[in-house]
N, C-alpha and C positions, 0 to 999 in steps of 0.2 A: 620625184620625190619618192624616197624610199621608207619604209615604215616605222622609222624614228626620226624622220623629219621634225624639227620643232624641239628636239632635246638636247639640251646642251651639256657636254660632258666634260668636266675637268680633270686632266689625269695629272697627278702629282709625283708620278713613280718614275722608275728608271729603266727597269729590267723587263725582260721579255714577257712572261707570263702577264702582268700588268697591261703591257704596251700592245701586246697582241689582243688583250680583249678590248682596249679602247679602239683599235684600229678597225676590229669587226664592228663595234657600235658605228664609228665611220663610215664604214661599208654599209651598214644599214640606214645611213642617212642623217646620223646624228650630227651637232658640230661639235668637235672633238678641239678643245683648247691644252694643247699639253705644256707643261710648266718647266722649263729647262733652267739650269744653271748658266749662269754666264761664263764665256771662256776665260775670262781673266781669274775665274777659281778655278782652283785643281778639280780635274775631270779625268775619268778613266777614258782613253782613247776608242777603248773598244765600243762603247756605246755612244759617244760624244762626236764621233766623225760622222757629219752629214752625208759624207758620200761612201762611209763604210756599207758592208751588207746587212749586219746586225740592224742599223738605224734604217737603211732604207727598207728593209723588208717589213719594219712593224710600225711605220710612222705614217703610211699615205692616208689620204682623207683628215688631216689635221692642220690645224694652226699651232704655230711655234711661237712662245713667249718666252724670251730671256730676262728672269727675274733674281735680282739679289735678295734673298730673304733674310740675311744678315743685317741689314737695313732697315730701320723702321718701315721707311715709305714702302719699301718691298712688301713687309708684311702688311702693310696696310691695301696697297694692291690686290695683293691675295685674297684679303678678307672680303672685298668687293667683287673677286671673280665668283667665290665660294658664294655671295649673297646672290649671285646672277645664274648660278647654275643648278641643272636638274640631278646631276650625278658628280658625285668626286670618287674617283680611284685613287687609293693610294696603297703602299707596300712596304711600309717601314715595321721594324719590329715592334711589337706591343709597348706601348708605353712611350715610344718617342715622340709623336705628335701631342700627346697631351702635355709633356713638358712643356711644349712650345704653342700651348692653346689653342691647338688644330685638331683637338679630338673630336669625335662625333657630338658628344654630351654638350660641349662647347658651342660648336659651330650649328649645331641643331638648334640653339635657342634663338638665332640670329635668322636661320631658314629652315624652318621645320618641314618646310617639303623637300630638304636635301636628301637623296639617296646615296649613302657613304658605304662604299664598298672598300672593306679592307682584304687585300690578298697576302697570306703570309703561309710559310712553310707548314706550321704546325697548329696554326689557330690562334686565338686573341687569350686562350686559358689553357690550363693543363700543364703538365710535368716540361712538356717542351717548347712551349710557348716560346721561351727566350734563346733556343737553339737557332743559331745560324744554320744556313745549308744552300745548297744548290739541288738543282734537279737530279743529280744522281743519287745525293741524300736521300731526295723523298721518294724515287723509285725503290730505293733498298728500303726503309724505312715502311713503306707501304705494300711489301709484299711481292713487288713487281721481279725484281732481280732473281728471288731467288726460284724463278719459274723460267727463266731463260739458261738456254745453251743446254748441253748435255751433261748428265749427271757425272760423267767422266772429265769434265774441266771445269773450269770456274763460270760463276754468272756471267752473262753479256749483256754490256750497256749498249743501248740504244740512243746515241746522243740526237740522232735526228730520224724519224719525228719523236720529239722528246714527250714521251707517253705521259708522265706524271705532270710536267708543266701545263702540257696542253690539254690532256683531260682533267686531271684534276684540280687546275688550276682555271683556264681560260675558259674551258666550257660551262662549268659551273658559275663561274663570274658572269659571264653574258647571259645564262639562263635566270641566274638569279636578280640581275641587275633590270632584266624586261620584266620578270614577274613582280619586282617592286613596283615599277613604274606602272603597270596593270593596278595592283593593288593601291597605290596612290589615287587612281581615279575614284576608286570607292570612298576610301577615308580621308583624301586629303592631307594625309602625312607621310613624311618619308621615314626610314629606319636604316639602321646599320646591318652592313651584310657582312658576314664572319667567314672568308673563304678559305679552308684551310687545304693548300696542295695535297697534302699527305692524306687527308680524309677524302677528298675527291677521288683520290686514285685508289683508295683501297675499296669504295664504291663499286669501281668497275671490275672487280672479282665478280663478274655477276655468272660464271661458270664454276669455276672452283668454290667461290668462297661459300655459297647455300650448299653444296656437296660437303664442306668441311665441316658446316655449322650442323648438319643433319646427322652425318656420321661420325664425325671426330678423324674423319681420316684424311691426313694433309695430301696435296697433290705433290707427285714427285716428276722431278726433269727426266727429260727421255734418255733412252742408252743411246739411240741413235744420233749421230752430230748434227744432223738438221734439225731437230730440237722437236720433233714428233715421233713416236713411237708406233702410229698409226698408217699403213700402208697406202689408206684411201685418203688421207689427209696428211700431203708429205711435198717436199720438194726433190725433183729427178734433174738430172744433168743430160743432154742431149748430146749428139757426137760432135758437134759444134763446140762443146765447151759450157755452151750457154744453159742456163736453169730456167725450170717453167712449174709451176704449182699445179698439182691436181687436189680437188677437193670433192670426193664422192661418198658421203656421210649417208646419203639414203640409197637404201638398197637398189632401188633400180637405176640409178647413175651408177654404182658400182657392177651391176651387171652390165651395162653398154661398157663401163670401161674394160673389164675383165675379157669382154669379147672381143673389142677393139686390138687389145694388146696378145691376144692369142693363148690367154691363160684362163678359160671356162672353169677350169677345176677350181678355182680359187672363190668361186660366185659363194659357194657357200661358208666359206671362211674367213669373212670379214673380218668380223670382231674375235677372232681366235689369237689370243695373246701369244700363245706360243709360236703362231706362225707367222707374226707380222714381219720380222726380219729377213724371213725366207721370202717372203712375197716382195718386199721391199726391193730387195737383192735381184728376184727374178724380173719384176719390172724394170730394175735401173738396167739390165742387159738388153732388154728389147728398145728401150728407147736411147741408147748407144748406138742404134743404127740408123736414125734419121737427125735431122739438124732441128733446133727449137722452134724455129717457125711452123715448119711441117709438121711437127706434133701437135702444135695448139690448134691448127687447121683441122687435124685430124679429130682432134678430140671435142672440137666445136661442132664439127659435123656430125659427131656421134652422141651430141647431147650431154657430155661430161663436162663438168664443171672444172675448167682449167684456165690459167693465164700464165704470160710470160713473167718472170721474175726480173725487172727491167733494171739497168742501169740507168743515171741518170740521162746519157745521150739518147737511149733507147725511149725512156720515159717521154722527154719533151718532142719527140719527132714523131712519136705516135699520132694517126691521124684521128683515133677517137677523142684523145686530149684535146688536137688542135680544132676538131669540130666543136669540143663542148667549152672552148677559148679558155683554157686554164692559165694562159700567159698574157697579160694585157702590156700594151707598150703605151709610156707618155714621154712627154718632150720633159729634160731635167737641166736646168741653166748651167750646170757643171759638167755632168755626163753625157749629155746630148740626148738620144733616144736610150729610153730606159725600160727595160723588161720587166714585170713584177707578177707575182703569183696573183691569180685573179680571185674574187671573192667565191666562194662555192654555192652562195645561197642564190635561188631562183624564185622569184616573184611574179605572177601575171601581171599584178596591178601597181606595185608599189616597189620596184625594182632596187635590188641591191647593185653598188656598182662602185668601180674606182674612178671616184669624181675628181680628187687633185693629186697630183705627186706628192711625194714626201717633201716637206718644207725643210727651206734650209735652217740652220740654227738660227733661233730667234726671228726668224723672218717676219713674223706676224706682231710683233713686239708693239709698233707705232700703230696699226690697224686696230688691235684690241683694245688699247688705252683709248684711243680717240672715238671710235667708232661703238664700242660697248660701254665703256667706262666713262666718257665725256670728258675727257683729258684733253688740254689744248696744245697745239704745237709747240708754244715756249713752255708747257709743262713737260711735255716729252724731251724736247732739248736739254731742259735743266735736270731732268732724272738721268738722263745718259750721261750728263758731264758728272754727276755725283755718284756715278757707277751703281745706281739702284737698278737700272736696265742696261741693256745692251740691244 
């Protein structure tokens, strides 16, 4: 049993941050029911194809129900599901669900213990609350893109990992939901959670943000194309064309590093702004003499912080990540053996785990209606004939 066993989550969202949030809650043991739109209603294939990578990567440990909310009975079924849930996750533009009678103020009157988590780009209020957007927009608005790449070129957008969506959205939503569940134990009451992806992303400027607020001096992008102007914290290329990273911020690590590469004259100039490019170029010449893996081994042996800059082929073949079981395999009725990213959470007593494969679209409609809500076989057949469910 996971740490959130006994918690039921109703996911009414469609896209990445909210879907990944509910998946993590499922990894932690929650019973997650995701409400899908029936396939006979228009859908975006990129998020509705149950064998596509986006769907597969965001929906394990969930049950799927396909419900036509344009029908009155579909709305009634949803109301019953809300009444039976501990957590509701939605990602609509502010005001959309209020017009449908599904806002927090309305549903909390029926289920006052409900944790109602709204995940949006800019929050429930403010000048930008009605602005539409995607991860690249949120990363730009939250001051992430302005710090990427070198100052001689444009900002660099990292599509994966999606820093704004994952840090600003998913992480904050999971933390807030678990905290609200804990608070409910003391108060007996639920509450609404307003997760703004841009607010959350801005919060993660934990290095440059405090310095700017203290001094008023904004951070600058690097002159070097690697994105860093510090020779002690940089990316280097080895003889075989592969890259690796060096992180020697502490003076003793820097000293070990300089001795290993034969440039002890730089020990005293670690933070000399005027010599960073000189040192980087000197080290680059040294690193061109051996292959990447040999350098990483030598740096490890010298107690220098270093790691390879892996591509995905190297990443998923690495023995460390194999040992840590970063990938788990499940059986899928359409795809056969299916590999998934494993949960990163490790608990000694209440394990988080991939318990079930990603569901087929609407796979659990009958199960949820009959076992959870008490509908009969005849009720389910009628609802399907009337296109209330799929």
